[in-house]
N, C-alpha and C positions, 0 to 999 in steps of 0.2 A: 504494500499500499504506500503510495507516495502522495504528497500534498494533502495530508489529512487536515481537515479544516473545521473540525467541531469546535474548538476553542480559539479565542483570540484575546487580545488585551481588553476588549470591551465585553466579549461573551465568555464568561468564565465558569458557567454552571450548565449541567445538562438538565437542570430542572424544567426549562421550557419544553423539552421533548417529552418529558413525562406528563406535564400539564397538558400538552397537545394531545397526547393519546387519550387522556381522561376527557378532553373536550370532544374527541371523536366518538368515544363511547357514549357521551351524553346526547350528542346530536344525531348520530347515525350508527347505532350499535352494530348493524349488519355489515357496515364497511370499516369498522374500527380495526379488525385484525388486519385487513388489507392495508389500511393506513399505517399500522405499526410496521408491516413488512416493507412498505415503500419508504418510510421514513428511515428505517435501518439501512435499506439499500442506498438511499441518497446519502446518508452519513458515512457509511463504511466503504461501499463500492464506488460511488461516484465522488466521494470526498467533498461533498457540498457543505457549506457552513450552516447546518441545520439548527443551530441554536438561534438563528435570526428568524424572526416571525415571518419575513417575506418568503424564506425557504419552506418553513412549516406550512404556511398557507398554500404554496405552490403544490406541495405534496397532497394536501387536503383536497384541493380542486382536482388534481390528477386522479384521485381516488373517487371522484364524484360526490364529495361531501359538500353540502351547501356552505358557501364561504361566509355569508353573513351570520348564519346560526353558529358556525364554528367559531368565528371571531367573538361573538357574544359569549359563548360558553368559556372560551379561553380567557376573556378579559373581565368577566363579571364575578369571578371568584368561585363559581361552581366547580370547574375543573381543578383548580388549585386545592379547594377543600377535599375533594376526592383523592388527589395526590397525597395530601397531608395525612389522610386516613390510612393510605397504603403505607406511608412511612411509619406510622404508629404501629401497624401490624408487623413491619420489619423489625422495629425496635423491640416490640413485645416478644417476638420469636427469636430474637438475637441473630437476625440474618445480617451477615457482614460481607458476603461475597455473592457475585453473580456468575453463572445463573444459579438460582435457588428455586426449588419446586416444593410446594406444599400440597401433599396428596392426602385427601380426606375421604373417608367412608363412614358414614353414620357418625358415631361419636369418637371414632378413632382417627389418628392422623400421623403422618410422618413428614419430616423435612429433610430434603436432600439438597446439600449445598455445593454442588459441583456439577459439572457436565457429565451425563450418564446416557447410556444407550437404552434401547427398548427392554432388553433383558432385565436390567436393574428396575426399571419402572414396573415391569410385569411382576417381578419378584416382590417388590414393596407392596403393590396393589393386592397380590395374592395373600401376603402376610396380614393385611388389614382386613380383607374381605372374605378370605377363604375361597375366593374365585380367581383362577388364573386367566386373564384375558388372552384371547387368541391373537396371534400376530395379525397385522393388517393383511387383507388379501393382496397378493402381488398381481394386480390386474390394471389394465389401462383405465377402466372405470374408477378404480380407487385412486390412481394418480390424477385423473381428471378432477375428482371431487376435491382432493387436497389443493390442487393448483387453483381451482375456482375460488376456494376460500382464501388462499394466501396470495394468489396472483403471481408472485415472484419468489422463486426459491433457487438455491444452489444445487447442483447435482449431488453434492456431498450430503445435503439434508435429505434429498430423496433416497440416497443410498442407505442412510441411517433409518429413515422412516419405514422402508420396505424390506430391509435386510438384503440389499444387493451386495455382491462381493466387492465390487469396485465401481468407480465412476464410469468406466468404459461400458460395464454392463448396464448401467443406468442409461447411457447414451443409445445403446442398441435397443433397449426396451422402449424408450420414448420415441424412437424414430418414426413410428406410424403417426404419432400426434404432431411431429414436426411436418411430415409429408402432407398431412391433411390441412395444415395451416392453423390447427387449434393452439399450438404453442410455437414459440420461437426462442432461439438462443440469443441472449443479449451479452455482447462482449464487453468486458471492462479490463483494465490492466490486471494481469495475473489470472484471469479466469473468465468463466461464462456463467450466467444465470439463465434459468428457464422461466419464461414469462407466458402466462395465460393470456391469450388474445381475447380481451373483453369487448 
């Protein structure tokens, strides 16, 4: 990654990105996850200065979120209040690193504070619930559904989500979706992302 532009002398906090996600959840819950992935892509892959409101708004519009409603939720304190509530949960659970996952089943829960794969999630869920979830089906329909929700993912994420052996196996598997025009590969420095054509 070159030219990483998240922070500057005037933008020194990532709080605006978190507040922006909360604004997206308030205004358009169905598109909030898409917004989160697009914002992550703009930050990490495109190296855009996403702590600036103009960049955040660009991503919201790109995701089809109503810009006036988004700005209202971002600026009127509702989104920040929800973000502060999340921070309180992190404080209470003593979460000090990312990624962290809170898995809950009925009255039981477990906190995982590092990057883990499907097997670890399945094991923890089984310990909490007594039910081992089956792995996701390795089908084009399952890949379609995930990409429809996320819109933009790396081949590595698909490898992990569906248990492919390597990224080349992912590329071969999704080739029919590329050929049909349902998805395209988006090139960035150092790699490619898979984008759902909405």
